[in-house]
Structures are given as C-alpha cells and as structure tokens.
All heavy atoms as a GROMACS GRO file, in nm:
protein
  628
    1PRO      N    1  12.526   9.735  10.695
    1PRO     CA    2  12.564   9.596  10.710
    1PRO      C    3  12.703   9.565  10.656
    1PRO      O    4  12.761   9.464  10.693
    1PRO     CB    5  12.459   9.521  10.632
    1PRO     CG    6  12.346   9.612  10.609
    1PRO     CD    7  12.402   9.750  10.623
    2THR      N    8  12.755   9.650  10.568
    2THR     CA    9  12.885   9.620  10.510
    2THR      C   10  12.996   9.627  10.613
    2THR      O   11  13.104   9.574  10.591
    2THR     CB   12  12.917   9.715  10.394
    2THR    OG1   13  12.914   9.850  10.443
    2THR    CG2   14  12.818   9.700  10.281
    3THR      N   15  12.973   9.694  10.726
    3THR     CA   16  13.072   9.702  10.833
    3THR      C   17  13.047   9.597  10.941
    3THR      O   18  13.122   9.588  11.036
    3THR     CB   19  13.070   9.841  10.899
    3THR    OG1   20  12.940   9.863  10.955
    3THR    CG2   21  13.103   9.950  10.801
    4GLY      N   22  12.941   9.519  10.925
    4GLY     CA   23  12.904   9.421  11.026
    4GLY      C   24  12.803   9.475  11.124
    4GLY      O   25  12.748   9.402  11.206
    5TYR      N   26  12.773   9.605  11.119
    5TYR     CA   27  12.673   9.667  11.206
    5TYR      C   28  12.547   9.696  11.126
    5TYR      O   29  12.554   9.718  11.005
    5TYR     CB   30  12.725   9.798  11.265
    5TYR     CG   31  12.827   9.779  11.373
    5TYR    CD1   32  12.960   9.753  11.342
    5TYR    CD2   33  12.791   9.786  11.507
    5TYR    CE1   34  13.054   9.735  11.441
    5TYR    CE2   35  12.884   9.768  11.608
    5TYR     CZ   36  13.016   9.742  11.574
    5TYR     OH   37  13.108   9.723  11.673
    6GLN      N   38  12.432   9.694  11.194
    6GLN     CA   39  12.307   9.728  11.127
    6GLN      C   40  12.206   9.783  11.226
    6GLN      O   41  12.214   9.755  11.346
    6GLN     CB   42  12.250   9.608  11.054
    6GLN     CG   43  12.209   9.494  11.144
    6GLN     CD   44  12.167   9.372  11.066
    6GLN    OE1   45  12.218   9.345  10.957
    6GLN    NE2   46  12.074   9.296  11.119
    7TRP      N   47  12.114   9.865  11.177
    7TRP     CA   48  12.003   9.915  11.258
    7TRP      C   49  11.896   9.808  11.262
    7TRP      O   50  11.868   9.741  11.162
    7TRP     CB   51  11.945  10.043  11.199
    7TRP     CG   52  12.029  10.162  11.224
    7TRP    CD1   53  12.110  10.224  11.134
    7TRP    CD2   54  12.042  10.235  11.346
    7TRP    NE1   55  12.172  10.331  11.192
    7TRP    CE2   56  12.132  10.340  11.324
    7TRP    CE3   57  11.987  10.221  11.474
    7TRP    CZ2   58  12.169  10.431  11.422
    7TRP    CZ3   59  12.023  10.311  11.572
    7TRP    CH2   60  12.111  10.414  11.546
    8LYS      N   61  11.834   9.792  11.381
    8LYS     CA   62  11.728   9.694  11.398
    8LYS      C   63  11.627   9.750  11.498
    8LYS      O   64  11.667   9.811  11.598
    8LYS     CB   65  11.790   9.564  11.453
    8LYS     CG   66  11.691   9.455  11.482
    8LYS     CD   67  11.763   9.328  11.520
    8LYS     CE   68  11.775   9.318  11.669
    8LYS     NZ   69  11.824   9.191  11.718
    9VAL      N   70  11.497   9.734  11.470
    9VAL     CA   71  11.395   9.776  11.565
    9VAL      C   72  11.394   9.673  11.678
    9VAL      O   73  11.374   9.555  11.654
    9VAL     CB   74  11.255   9.783  11.499
    9VAL    CG1   75  11.148   9.816  11.602
    9VAL    CG2   76  11.254   9.887  11.388
   10ILE      N   77  11.420   9.720  11.801
   10ILE     CA   78  11.422   9.627  11.914
   10ILE      C   79  11.301   9.643  12.004
   10ILE      O   80  11.276   9.558  12.089
   10ILE     CB   81  11.552   9.639  11.996
   10ILE    CG1   82  11.570   9.779  12.053
   10ILE    CG2   83  11.671   9.596  11.914
   10ILE    CD1   84  11.678   9.790  12.158
   11SER      N   85  11.225   9.754  11.985
   11SER     CA   86  11.109   9.775  12.070
   11SER      C   87  11.008   9.865  12.000
   11SER      O   88  11.043   9.969  11.946
   11SER     CB   89  11.153   9.840  12.202
   11SER     OG   90  11.041   9.874  12.281
   12THR      N   91  10.883   9.821  12.001
   12THR     CA   92  10.771   9.901  11.952
   12THR      C   93  10.645   9.841  12.013
   12THR      O   94  10.649   9.730  12.065
   12THR     CB   95  10.765   9.902  11.798
   12THR    OG1   96  10.660   9.990  11.756
   12THR    CG2   97  10.742   9.765  11.740
   13ASP      N   98  10.536   9.916  12.008
   13ASP     CA   99  10.415   9.856  12.067
   13ASP      C  100  10.338   9.776  11.962
   13ASP      O  101  10.356   9.792  11.843
   13ASP     CB  102  10.327   9.962  12.136
   13ASP     CG  103  10.271  10.064  12.041
   13ASP    OD1  104  10.196  10.026  11.949
   13ASP    OD2  105  10.301  10.183  12.059
   14ARG      N  106  10.254   9.690  12.011
   14ARG     CA  107  10.184   9.594  11.926
   14ARG      C  108  10.096   9.660  11.820
   14ARG      O  109  10.089   9.613  11.707
   14ARG     CB  110  10.099   9.505  12.017
   14ARG     CG  111  10.035   9.393  11.948
   14ARG     CD  112   9.966   9.305  12.048
   14ARG     NE  113   9.985   9.170  12.001
   14ARG     CZ  114   9.968   9.064  12.071
   14ARG    NH1  115   9.934   9.073  12.195
   14ARG    NH2  116   9.986   8.946  12.020
   15THR      N  117  10.029   9.771  11.854
   15THR     CA  118   9.940   9.835  11.758
   15THR      C  119  10.016   9.905  11.647
   15THR      O  120   9.965   9.922  11.537
   15THR     CB  121   9.847   9.938  11.826
   15THR    OG1  122   9.927  10.035  11.893
   15THR    CG2  123   9.752   9.872  11.922
   16PHE      N  124  10.139   9.947  11.673
   16PHE     CA  125  10.219  10.014  11.571
   16PHE      C  126  10.291   9.911  11.483
   16PHE      O  127  10.309   9.931  11.365
   16PHE     CB  128  10.320  10.110  11.636
   16PHE     CG  129  10.375  10.212  11.542
   16PHE    CD1  130  10.292  10.299  11.473
   16PHE    CD2  131  10.510  10.223  11.521
   16PHE    CE1  132  10.342  10.393  11.386
   16PHE    CE2  133  10.563  10.317  11.435
   16PHE     CZ  134  10.478  10.402  11.367
   17GLY      N  135  10.333   9.802  11.542
   17GLY     CA  136  10.394   9.693  11.467
   17GLY      C  137  10.538   9.717  11.427
   17GLY      O  138  10.600   9.815  11.466
   18TYR      N  139  10.588   9.625  11.349
   18TYR     CA  140  10.728   9.629  11.303
   18TYR      C  141  10.733   9.663  11.155
   18TYR      O  142  10.646   9.623  11.079
   18TYR     CB  143  10.798   9.495  11.331
   18TYR     CG  144  10.833   9.480  11.476
   18TYR    CD1  145  10.740   9.435  11.567
   18TYR    CD2  146  10.959   9.514  11.522
   18TYR    CE1  147  10.772   9.423  11.702
   18TYR    CE2  148  10.992   9.503  11.656
   18TYR     CZ  149  10.897   9.457  11.745
   18TYR     OH  150  10.929   9.447  11.877
   19PRO      N  151  10.837   9.736  11.115
   19PRO     CA  152  10.846   9.779  10.976
   19PRO      C  153  10.916   9.678  10.887
   19PRO      O  154  10.974   9.581  10.934
   19PRO     CB  155  10.934   9.904  10.988
   19PRO     CG  156  11.030   9.869  11.098
   19PRO     CD  157  10.946   9.791  11.196
   20THR      N  158  10.911   9.704  10.757
   20THR     CA  159  10.999   9.635  10.663
   20THR      C  160  11.120   9.726  10.646
   20THR      O  161  11.112   9.847  10.666
   20THR     CB  162  10.931   9.613  10.527
   20THR    OG1  163  10.888   9.738  10.473
   20THR    CG2  164  10.811   9.520  10.539
   21GLU      N  165  11.233   9.668  10.612
   21GLU     CA  166  11.355   9.746  10.598
   21GLU      C  167  11.411   9.732  10.457
   21GLU      O  168  11.407   9.624  10.398
   21GLU     CB  169  11.462   9.700  10.697
   21GLU     CG  170  11.591   9.778  10.684
   21GLU     CD  171  11.704   9.724  10.769
   21GLU    OE1  172  11.686   9.622  10.836
   21GLU    OE2  173  11.813   9.785  10.767
   22LYS      N  174  11.462   9.842  10.405
   22LYS     CA  175  11.529   9.842  10.275
   22LYS      C  176  11.666   9.906  10.295
   22LYS      O  177  11.677  10.015  10.352
   22LYS     CB  178  11.449   9.922  10.174
   22LYS     CG  179  11.514   9.931  10.038
   22LYS     CD  180  11.433  10.018   9.944
   22LYS     CE  181  11.506  10.035   9.813
   22LYS     NZ  182  11.439  10.131   9.726
   23PHE      N  183  11.771   9.837  10.252
   23PHE     CA  184  11.907   9.891  10.264
   23PHE      C  185  11.958   9.930  10.126
   23PHE      O  186  11.950   9.852  10.031
   23PHE     CB  187  12.002   9.788  10.327
   23PHE     CG  188  12.143   9.838  10.338
   23PHE    CD1  189  12.176   9.930  10.436
   23PHE    CD2  190  12.240   9.797  10.249
   23PHE    CE1  191  12.307   9.978  10.446
   23PHE    CE2  192  12.370   9.844  10.258
   23PHE     CZ  193  12.402   9.936  10.356
   24SER      N  194  12.011  10.051  10.116
   24SER     CA  195  12.072  10.100   9.992
   24SER      C  196  12.220  10.123  10.018
   24SER      O  197  12.256  10.208  10.101
   24SER     CB  198  12.007  10.231   9.949
   24SER     OG  199  11.869  10.214   9.930
   25PRO      N  200  12.307  10.048   9.950
   25PRO     CA  201  12.451  10.066   9.971
   25PRO      C  202  12.497  10.206   9.933
   25PRO      O  203  12.444  10.267   9.842
   25PRO     CB  204  12.515   9.962   9.879
   25PRO     CG  205  12.406   9.874   9.833
   25PRO     CD  206  12.278   9.945   9.853
   26GLY      N  207  12.598  10.257  10.005
   26GLY     CA  208  12.651  10.390   9.980
   26GLY      C  209  12.759  10.392   9.873
   26GLY      O  210  12.794  10.497   9.822
   27GLY      N  211  12.813  10.280   9.842
   27GLY     CA  212  12.919  10.274   9.741
   27GLY      C  213  12.974  10.134   9.732
   27GLY      O  214  12.933  10.045   9.805
   28PRO      N  215  13.068  10.115   9.642
   28PRO     CA  216  13.125   9.980   9.625
   28PRO      C  217  13.222   9.947   9.738
   28PRO      O  218  13.282  10.036   9.798
   28PRO     CB  219  13.198   9.990   9.492
   28PRO     CG  220  13.235  10.135   9.481
   28PRO     CD  221  13.124  10.212   9.549
   29GLY      N  222  13.235   9.822   9.768
   29GLY     CA  223  13.336   9.778   9.863
   29GLY      C  224  13.286   9.760  10.006
   29GLY      O  225  13.186   9.817  10.046
   30VAL      N  226  13.361   9.681  10.079
   30VAL     CA  227  13.330   9.652  10.218
   30VAL      C  228  13.350   9.778  10.301
   30VAL      O  229  13.449   9.850  10.285
   30VAL     CB  230  13.421   9.539  10.271
   30VAL    CG1  231  13.402   9.518  10.419
   30VAL    CG2  232  13.393   9.411  10.194
   31GLY      N  233  13.256   9.806  10.389
   31GLY     CA  234  13.268   9.920  10.479
   31GLY      C  235  13.228  10.054  10.419
   31GLY      O  236  13.251  10.158  10.479
   32SER      N  237  13.164  10.052  10.303
   32SER     CA  238  13.130  10.178  10.237
   32SER      C  239  13.005  10.244  10.293
   32SER      O  240  12.970  10.354  10.255
   32SER     CB  241  13.113  10.155  10.086
   32SER     OG  242  13.006  10.067  10.062
   33GLY      N  243  12.937  10.177  10.385
   33GLY     CA  244  12.819  10.236  10.448
   33GLY      C  245  12.696  10.226  10.360
   33GLY      O  246  12.690  10.148  10.267
   34GLY      N  247  12.597  10.308  10.390
   34GLY     CA  248  12.472  10.306  10.315
   34GLY      C  249  12.360  10.364  10.398
   34GLY      O  250  12.383  10.425  10.503
   35THR      N  251  12.237  10.343  10.353
   35THR     CA  252  12.119  10.397  10.419
   35THR      C  253  12.018  10.286  10.442
   35THR      O  254  11.986  10.210  10.350
   35THR     CB  255  12.054  10.506  10.331
   35THR    OG1  256  12.150  10.608  10.306
   35THR    CG2  257  11.933  10.567  10.400
   36SER      N  258  11.966  10.278  10.566
   36SER     CA  259  11.858  10.186  10.598
   36SER      C  260  11.729  10.266  10.604
   36SER      O  261  11.723  10.371  10.669
   36SER     CB  262  11.881  10.119  10.733
   36SER     OG  263  11.989  10.030  10.727
   37GLN      N  264  11.626  10.218  10.536
   37GLN     CA  265  11.496  10.283  10.536
   37GLN      C  266  11.395  10.187  10.597
   37GLN      O  267  11.382  10.072  10.552
   37GLN     CB  268  11.455  10.320  10.394
   37GLN     CG  269  11.319  10.384  10.385
   37GLN     CD  270  11.279  10.414  10.241
   37GLN    OE1  271  11.332  10.358  10.146
   37GLN    NE2  272  11.185  10.503  10.226
   38PHE      N  273  11.323  10.233  10.700
   38PHE     CA  274  11.221  10.152  10.765
   38PHE      C  275  11.084  10.207  10.726
   38PHE      O  276  11.060  10.327  10.735
   38PHE     CB  277  11.237  10.157  10.917
   38PHE     CG  278  11.366  10.095  10.965
   38PHE    CD1  279  11.480  10.171  10.984
   38PHE    CD2  280  11.372   9.959  10.989
   38PHE    CE1  281  11.598  10.114  11.026
   38PHE    CE2  282  11.490   9.900  11.032
   38PHE     CZ  283  11.603   9.978  11.050
   39VAL      N  284  10.993  10.118  10.683
   39VAL     CA  285  10.860  10.159  10.638
   39VAL      C  286  10.754  10.082  10.715
   39VAL      O  287  10.755   9.959  10.716
   39VAL     CB  288  10.843  10.134  10.485
   39VAL    CG1  289  10.703  10.170  10.440
   39VAL    CG2  290  10.948  10.210  10.406
   40TRP      N  291  10.664  10.158  10.778
   40TRP     CA  292  10.552  10.098  10.849
   40TRP      C  293  10.428  10.105  10.760
   40TRP      O  294  10.403  10.206  10.696
   40TRP     CB  295  10.522  10.174  10.978
   40TRP     CG  296  10.606  10.133  11.094
   40TRP    CD1  297  10.571  10.044  11.192
   40TRP    CD2  298  10.737  10.179  11.129
   40TRP    NE1  299  10.672  10.032  11.284
   40TRP    CE2  300  10.776  10.114  11.247
   40TRP    CE3  301  10.826  10.269  11.071
   40TRP    CZ2  302  10.897  10.136  11.309
   40TRP    CZ3  303  10.948  10.291  11.132
   40TRP    CH2  304  10.982  10.225  11.249
   41LYS      N  305  10.353   9.997  10.756
   41LYS     CA  306  10.227   9.993  10.681
   41LYS      C  307  10.118   9.940  10.773
   41LYS      O  308  10.145   9.869  10.869
   41LYS     CB  309  10.239   9.903  10.559
   41LYS     CG  310  10.335   9.956  10.456
   41LYS     CD  311  10.337   9.870  10.333
   41LYS     CE  312  10.433   9.930  10.232
   41LYS     NZ  313  10.436   9.855  10.108
   42THR      N  314   9.994   9.975  10.741
   42THR     CA  315   9.882   9.927  10.821
   42THR      C  316   9.778   9.862  10.731
   42THR      O  317   9.757   9.907  10.618
   42THR     CB  318   9.820  10.041  10.902
   42THR    OG1  319   9.708   9.990  10.974
   42THR    CG2  320   9.773  10.156  10.815
   43LYS      N  321   9.715   9.758  10.780
   43LYS     CA  322   9.609   9.692  10.705
   43LYS      C  323   9.473   9.752  10.739
   43LYS      O  324   9.381   9.744  10.661
   43LYS     CB  325   9.608   9.542  10.738
   43LYS     CG  326   9.730   9.469  10.688
   43LYS     CD  327   9.724   9.323  10.724
   43LYS     CE  328   9.852   9.255  10.679
   43LYS     NZ  329   9.859   9.117  10.722
   44ASN      N  330   9.460   9.810  10.859
   44ASN     CA  331   9.331   9.860  10.906
   44ASN      C  332   9.318  10.012  10.896
   44ASN      O  333   9.227  10.068  10.953
   44ASN     CB  334   9.308   9.817  11.051
   44ASN     CG  335   9.310   9.667  11.066
   44ASN    OD1  336   9.267   9.596  10.976
   44ASN    ND2  337   9.359   9.618  11.177
   45GLY      N  338   9.409  10.079  10.829
   45GLY     CA  339   9.404  10.224  10.819
   45GLY      C  340   9.467  10.289  10.941
   45GLY      O  341   9.484  10.227  11.046
   46PHE      N  342   9.503  10.415  10.926
   46PHE     CA  343   9.572  10.484  11.033
   46PHE      C  344   9.484  10.513  11.154
   46PHE      O  345   9.534  10.534  11.263
   46PHE     CB  346   9.635  10.614  10.981
   46PHE     CG  347   9.759  10.590  10.902
   46PHE    CD1  348   9.760  10.602  10.764
   46PHE    CD2  349   9.876  10.552  10.965
   46PHE    CE1  350   9.875  10.578  10.692
   46PHE    CE2  351   9.991  10.527  10.894
   46PHE     CZ  352   9.991  10.541  10.756
   47LEU      N  353   9.350  10.514  11.137
   47LEU     CA  354   9.264  10.539  11.252
   47LEU      C  355   9.281  10.433  11.360
   47LEU      O  356   9.264  10.460  11.478
   47LEU     CB  357   9.118  10.549  11.209
   47LEU     CG  358   9.082  10.675  11.130
   47LEU    CD1  359   8.934  10.674  11.092
   47LEU    CD2  360   9.116  10.800  11.207
   48SER      N  361   9.319  10.312  11.320
   48SER     CA  362   9.341  10.206  11.419
   48SER      C  363   9.472  10.228  11.495
   48SER      O  364   9.498  10.162  11.595
   48SER     CB  365   9.344  10.069  11.352
   48SER     OG  366   9.455  10.059  11.265
   49MET      N  367   9.554  10.324  11.448
   49MET     CA  368   9.684  10.349  11.510
   49MET      C  369   9.690  10.485  11.581
   49MET      O  370   9.798  10.529  11.621
   49MET     CB  371   9.793  10.343  11.403
   49MET     CG  372   9.806  10.207  11.339
   49MET     SD  373   9.912  10.204  11.194
   49MET     CE  374  10.065  10.263  11.260
   50VAL      N  375   9.575  10.555  11.596
   50VAL     CA  376   9.576  10.687  11.659
   50VAL      C  377   9.636  10.676  11.799
   50VAL      O  378   9.603  10.586  11.876
   50VAL     CB  379   9.433  10.745  11.664
   50VAL    CG1  380   9.428  10.869  11.753
   50VAL    CG2  381   9.385  10.779  11.525
   51GLY      N  382   9.726  10.767  11.831
   51GLY     CA  383   9.792  10.770  11.961
   51GLY      C  384   9.943  10.780  11.944
   51GLY      O  385   9.995  10.791  11.834
   52LYS      N  386  10.012  10.776  12.057
   52LYS     CA  387  10.158  10.786  12.057
   52LYS      C  388  10.219  10.647  12.060
   52LYS      O  389  10.174  10.559  12.133
   52LYS     CB  390  10.205  10.867  12.177
   52LYS     CG  391  10.162  11.012  12.169
   52LYS     CD  392  10.216  11.092  12.285
   52LYS     CE  393  10.154  11.228  12.283
   52LYS     NZ  394  10.242  11.334  12.251
   53HIS      N  395  10.322  10.630  11.980
   53HIS     CA  396  10.390  10.501  11.968
   53HIS      C  397  10.540  10.523  11.984
   53HIS      O  398  10.601  10.598  11.910
   53HIS     CB  399  10.361  10.437  11.832
   53HIS     CG  400  10.216  10.422  11.803
   53HIS    ND1  401  10.142  10.317  11.849
   53HIS    CD2  402  10.131  10.502  11.734
   53HIS    CE1  403  10.017  10.332  11.809
   53HIS    NE2  404  10.008  10.443  11.739
   54GLN      N  405  10.598  10.456  12.082
   54GLN     CA  406  10.742  10.465  12.109
   54GLN      C  407  10.814  10.356  12.030
   54GLN      O  408  10.772  10.240  12.030
   54GLN     CB  409  10.768  10.447  12.259
   54GLN     CG  410  10.912  10.457  12.300
   54GLN     CD  411  10.965  10.599  12.297
   54GLN    OE1  412  10.890  10.693  12.316
   54GLN    NE2  413  11.092  10.615  12.272
   55VAL      N  414  10.922  10.394  11.962
   55VAL     CA  415  11.002  10.300  11.884
   55VAL      C  416  11.148  10.314  11.928
   55VAL      O  417  11.197  10.425  11.945
   55VAL     CB  418  10.990  10.328  11.732
   55VAL    CG1  419  11.078  10.232  11.652
   55VAL    CG2  420  10.846  10.320  11.686
   56THR      N  421  11.216  10.201  11.946
   56THR     CA  422  11.358  10.203  11.979
   56THR      C  423  11.434  10.120  11.877
   56THR      O  424  11.396  10.006  11.849
   56THR     CB  425  11.384  10.148  12.121
   56THR    OG1  426  11.310  10.227  12.214
   56THR    CG2  427  11.531  10.154  12.157
   57LEU      N  428  11.539  10.179  11.822
   57LEU     CA  429  11.627  10.112  11.728
   57LEU      C  430  11.761  10.086  11.795
   57LEU      O  431  11.801  10.162  11.884
   57LEU     CB  432  11.651  10.199  11.604
   57LEU     CG  433  11.530  10.242  11.524
   57LEU    CD1  434  11.571  10.345  11.419
   57LEU    CD2  435  11.467  10.123  11.456
   58GLU      N  436  11.829   9.983  11.751
   58GLU     CA  437  11.962   9.953  11.802
   58GLU      C  438  12.057   9.938  11.684
   58GLU      O  439  12.023   9.877  11.583
   58GLU     CB  440  11.958   9.824  11.883
   58GLU     CG  441  12.092   9.786  11.943
   58GLU     CD  442  12.081   9.662  12.027
   58GLU    OE1  443  12.074   9.551  11.969
   58GLU    OE2  444  12.079   9.675  12.150
   59TYR      N  445  12.177   9.994  11.697
   59TYR     CA  446  12.282   9.983  11.597
   59TYR      C  447  12.391   9.895  11.655
   59TYR      O  448  12.463   9.934  11.746
   59TYR     CB  449  12.336  10.122  11.563
   59TYR     CG  450  12.436  10.124  11.450
   59TYR    CD1  451  12.397  10.096  11.320
   59TYR    CD2  452  12.569  10.155  11.474
   59TYR    CE1  453  12.488  10.100  11.215
   59TYR    CE2  454  12.661  10.160  11.370
   59TYR     CZ  455  12.620  10.132  11.241
   59TYR     OH  456  12.710  10.136  11.138
   60ALA      N  457  12.398   9.772  11.606
   60ALA     CA  458  12.492   9.676  11.664
   60ALA      C  459  12.520   9.566  11.563
   60ALA      O  460  12.456   9.556  11.459
   60ALA     CB  461  12.434   9.615  11.791
   61ARG      N  462  12.616   9.482  11.598
   61ARG     CA  463  12.640   9.363  11.517
   61ARG      C  464  12.529   9.263  11.549
   61ARG      O  465  12.491   9.247  11.665
   61ARG     CB  466  12.775   9.303  11.550
   61ARG     CG  467  12.889   9.390  11.503
   61ARG     CD  468  13.023   9.324  11.534
   61ARG     NE  469  13.131   9.414  11.499
   61ARG     CZ  470  13.206   9.398  11.391
   61ARG    NH1  471  13.187   9.296  11.311
   61ARG    NH2  472  13.301   9.484  11.364
   62PRO      N  473  12.477   9.195  11.447
   62PRO     CA  474  12.365   9.103  11.472
   62PRO      C  475  12.406   8.972  11.539
   62PRO      O  476  12.323   8.888  11.566
   62PRO     CB  477  12.311   9.077  11.331
   62PRO     CG  478  12.426   9.101  11.241
   62PRO     CD  479  12.510   9.207  11.308
   63PHE      N  480  12.534   8.957  11.568
   63PHE     CA  481  12.581   8.834  11.630
   63PHE      C  482  12.672   8.872  11.747
   63PHE      O  483  12.724   8.984  11.752
   63PHE     CB  484  12.658   8.749  11.528
   63PHE     CG  485  12.761   8.828  11.452
   63PHE    CD1  486  12.887   8.851  11.504
   63PHE    CD2  487  12.729   8.885  11.331
   63PHE    CE1  488  12.981   8.927  11.436
   63PHE    CE2  489  12.822   8.961  11.260
   63PHE     CZ  490  12.948   8.982  11.314
   64GLY      N  491  12.686   8.784  11.840
   64GLY     CA  492  12.777   8.810  11.952
   64GLY      C  493  12.715   8.898  12.060
   64GLY      O  494  12.600   8.937  12.054
   65ALA      N  495  12.796   8.930  12.158
   65ALA     CA  496  12.752   9.009  12.273
   65ALA      C  497  12.748   9.157  12.240
   65ALA      O  498  12.812   9.204  12.146
   65ALA     CB  499  12.847   8.985  12.391
   66ARG      N  500  12.671   9.231  12.320
   66ARG     CA  501  12.669   9.377  12.307
   66ARG      C  502  12.808   9.431  12.337
   66ARG      O  503  12.877   9.380  12.424
   66ARG     CB  504  12.568   9.438  12.404
   66ARG     CG  505  12.425   9.409  12.368
   66ARG     CD  506  12.330   9.464  12.472
   66ARG     NE  507  12.343   9.610  12.483
   66ARG     CZ  508  12.253   9.696  12.441
   66ARG    NH1  509  12.144   9.654  12.384
   66ARG    NH2  510  12.271   9.825  12.456
   67THR      N  511  12.846   9.534  12.266
   67THR     CA  512  12.977   9.594  12.285
   67THR      C  513  12.959   9.742  12.320
   67THR      O  514  12.848   9.795  12.306
   67THR     CB  515  13.061   9.583  12.156
   67THR    OG1  516  13.001   9.666  12.056
   67THR    CG2  517  13.070   9.440  12.106
   68PRO      N  518  13.064   9.811  12.361
   68PRO     CA  519  13.053   9.955  12.386
   68PRO      C  520  13.012  10.034  12.262
   68PRO      O  521  12.964  10.146  12.272
   68PRO     CB  522  13.193   9.994  12.433
   68PRO     CG  523  13.253   9.869  12.485
   68PRO     CD  524  13.194   9.759  12.401
   69ASP      N  525  13.032   9.975  12.143
   69ASP     CA  526  12.995  10.042  12.018
   69ASP      C  527  12.844  10.035  11.990
   69ASP      O  528  12.797  10.101  11.898
   69ASP     CB  529  13.069   9.980  11.900
   69ASP     CG  530  13.219  10.002  11.910
   69ASP    OD1  531  13.260  10.100  11.973
   69ASP    OD2  532  13.294   9.920  11.855
   70THR      N  533  12.770   9.954  12.065
   70THR     CA  534  12.626   9.943  12.044
   70THR      C  535  12.559  10.076  12.078
   70THR      O  536  12.585  10.135  12.182
   70THR     CB  537  12.567   9.831  12.133
   70THR    OG1  538  12.630   9.708  12.099
   70THR    CG2  539  12.418   9.819  12.114
   71LYS      N  540  12.474  10.123  11.986
   71LYS     CA  541  12.404  10.250  12.006
   71LYS      C  542  12.254  10.225  11.999
   71LYS      O  543  12.209  10.135  11.928
   71LYS     CB  544  12.443  10.351  11.899
   71LYS     CG  545  12.588  10.388  11.902
   71LYS     CD  546  12.622  10.482  11.788
   71LYS     CE  547  12.765  10.524  11.804
   71LYS     NZ  548  12.850  10.499  11.696
   72THR      N  549  12.176  10.307  12.070
   72THR     CA  550  12.031  10.300  12.059
   72THR      C  551  11.977  10.438  12.023
   72THR      O  552  12.040  10.541  12.051
   72THR     CB  553  11.964  10.252  12.189
   72THR    OG1  554  11.997  10.340  12.295
   72THR    CG2  555  12.004  10.110  12.224
   73PHE      N  556  11.862  10.438  11.958
   73PHE     CA  557  11.795  10.560  11.916
   73PHE      C  558  11.646  10.538  11.938
   73PHE      O  559  11.591  10.438  11.891
   73PHE     CB  560  11.824  10.587  11.768
   73PHE     CG  561  11.748  10.703  11.711
   73PHE    CD1  562  11.784  10.833  11.743
   73PHE    CD2  563  11.642  10.683  11.625
   73PHE    CE1  564  11.715  10.941  11.689
   73PHE    CE2  565  11.573  10.790  11.570
   73PHE     CZ  566  11.610  10.919  11.602
   74SER      N  567  11.580  10.627  12.013
   74SER     CA  568  11.437  10.615  12.040
   74SER      C  569  11.364  10.738  11.988
   74SER      O  570  11.418  10.848  11.990
   74SER     CB  571  11.411  10.600  12.190
   74SER     OG  572  11.465  10.481  12.238
   75PHE      N  573  11.241  10.715  11.942
   75PHE     CA  574  11.158  10.827  11.899
   75PHE      C  575  11.012  10.791  11.922
   75PHE      O  576  10.976  10.675  11.941
   75PHE     CB  577  11.185  10.863  11.752
   75PHE     CG  578  11.158  10.751  11.654
   75PHE    CD1  579  11.035  10.738  11.591
   75PHE    CD2  580  11.258  10.660  11.624
   75PHE    CE1  581  11.012  10.637  11.499
   75PHE    CE2  582  11.236  10.558  11.532
   75PHE     CZ  583  11.112  10.547  11.470
   76THR      N  584  10.928  10.894  11.921
   76THR     CA  585  10.784  10.876  11.938
   76THR      C  586  10.713  10.923  11.814
   76THR      O  587  10.743  11.031  11.761
   76THR     CB  588  10.733  10.957  12.060
   76THR    OG1  589  10.804  10.913  12.176
   76THR    CG2  590  10.585  10.938  12.081
   77VAL      N  591  10.619  10.842  11.766
   77VAL     CA  592  10.535  10.878  11.652
   77VAL      C  593  10.397  10.906  11.709
   77VAL      O  594  10.341  10.824  11.781
   77VAL     CB  595  10.528  10.764  11.548
   77VAL    CG1  596  10.433  10.800  11.436
   77VAL    CG2  597  10.666  10.732  11.495
   78ASP      N  598  10.343  11.023  11.677
   78ASP     CA  599  10.209  11.060  11.725
   78ASP      C  600  10.115  11.061  11.606
   78ASP      O  601  10.119  11.150  11.522
   78ASP     CB  602  10.215  11.200  11.790
   78ASP     CG  603  10.086  11.234  11.864
   78ASP    OD1  604   9.995  11.149  11.870
   78ASP    OD2  605  10.077  11.347  11.914
   79VAL      N  606  10.031  10.958  11.597
   79VAL     CA  607   9.933  10.947  11.489
   79VAL      C  608   9.807  11.017  11.536
   79VAL      O  609   9.749  10.980  11.638
   79VAL     CB  610   9.903  10.799  11.453
   79VAL    CG1  611   9.799  10.790  11.342
   79VAL    CG2  612  10.031  10.726  11.415
   80VAL      N  613   9.767  11.121  11.463
   80VAL     CA  614   9.648  11.199  11.501
   80VAL      C  615   9.536  11.180  11.400
   80VAL      O  616   9.561  11.150  11.283
   80VAL     CB  617   9.682  11.350  11.516
   80VAL    CG1  618   9.778  11.372  11.630
   80VAL    CG2  619   9.738  11.407  11.389
   81LYS      N  620   9.415  11.197  11.447
   81LYS     CA  621   9.296  11.180  11.364
   81LYS      C  622   9.280  11.296  11.269
   81LYS      O  623   9.306  11.409  11.299
   81LYS     CB  624   9.175  11.170  11.456
   81LYS     CG  625   9.055  11.111  11.392
   81LYS     CD  626   8.951  11.094  11.501
   81LYS     CE  627   8.835  11.013  11.450
   81LYS     NZ  628   8.731  11.005  11.549
   0.00000   0.00000   0.00000
C-alpha cells in the first residue's frame, strides 16, 4: 500500500469465503514495500469446505481506472477430507 498499489481478493466462491488481510511494512518510508498475508477461517470446520476453490487476487490501485500495471494472480485450493 505504500506505493499506492495493494493486493485484493476479487473473486472466490461463496463456500470458501473472503479472508482477513494483514499488511507488514518492509521498511520505513514511502514506497518501501511489504508483505500482505491473507488468512481464511471457517466457522463450520473444514469439512464444510471440502472441494476445489478458485481464488483470484488483483494487484492495483484501489482508486481510479484499471491501468496496464494492474496484475492478477489466480490459484486453486483443494480441501480434502
């Protein structure tokens, strides 16, 4: 976020839900970067989430139009019994 860009979950399925995010700065000053950590939790236990879940993240500025610098990252989580 120090550069004006941030990772955001833009797509996931309803049973997998949306995570909470924790940002840890990489150093002092504007533009120093850092690490975003996304954590998923469940109230009904993991058995309610068995199956494959597609998640898409976007790295962009949270305001304004999409730019050529906007990046996406997708992955699949397979929760097994």
